[in-house]
C-alpha angles and dihedrals in degrees: 000000000000119000110259139192131196106241127195096188146335115208143156121235143121117297105251099194146025128040092313095055112151096023120120106256140173112231121208107194114197121206124244138039132196091207130076107200109187093230096047112149096188102057087134086074094059093091143002116040129138129275110242132175119237088249092055091049093048091048092052092047090051093057089072094051091220131180093202130046125185120197109203143150153118089325108323096197090060085081111065093211089065086085096062090040091058091048093050092047089054091046088054089061101253125137100242132199130185123209107206134167092228091235092110131059113273096187095105095051113116108261090230089068120091103229113211103202113200107204108203117234125214094260091054085072089226102080091120090065095065112122101209092184086077091068093070088057095057122112135186087271090065135075135214121212132195122190104209119207102168146355087274090057091047093052090047092050091049090051090054091045089056098038095053098028087231096178087063095047101045133042092233136019110200127198112194126183115232105245113248091010107065127023111236090227091058092052090046091053092051092050092050093045091053095039091227122188091232137106120240106230124202120187102247094190091059091050093049103036105021094243096299110166115248095038 
């Protein structure tokens, strides 16, 4: 039987986040997530979806002739066949990124993939799910993301930045304000005041398309 994955959607848009923000990208959104972050903007991917073989996914991605492919969710690594999908996307010559909560082991992910590790802050209500063992596996090819909801979250993220020397382990450390909870200007002011070695990240897709799914 062919390897399959449950897919919520595959679409072509501009990358809204990470170091490739603004670049045309194909998104492969896998269904399912074991976490329930209170600010989640993709709850529609928690269930449903359509079973697709790896070959079907690769064929659909190829129709867009992309340079960049982002595998996201949900939590992609909750489906074991995400690992061979990532490998085959890399084999096809794409620049591939993986958006993962960091709650699951990233060790088996193809080293050609840029792993975007989303460390959960206290106000996410899922901070207990962080798998800190993943941090030791990071390289300069990877990225660490914090979604900041409050000053408490900001101080916590700074403490983790210092404790794990994240700017030395990953190629990018991204601080992103939680939409509707923390003004981007406020987060920017804190970063500047503390002279942090992090990148302020705004969600470009929400600015351009008002958070419409499929963009």
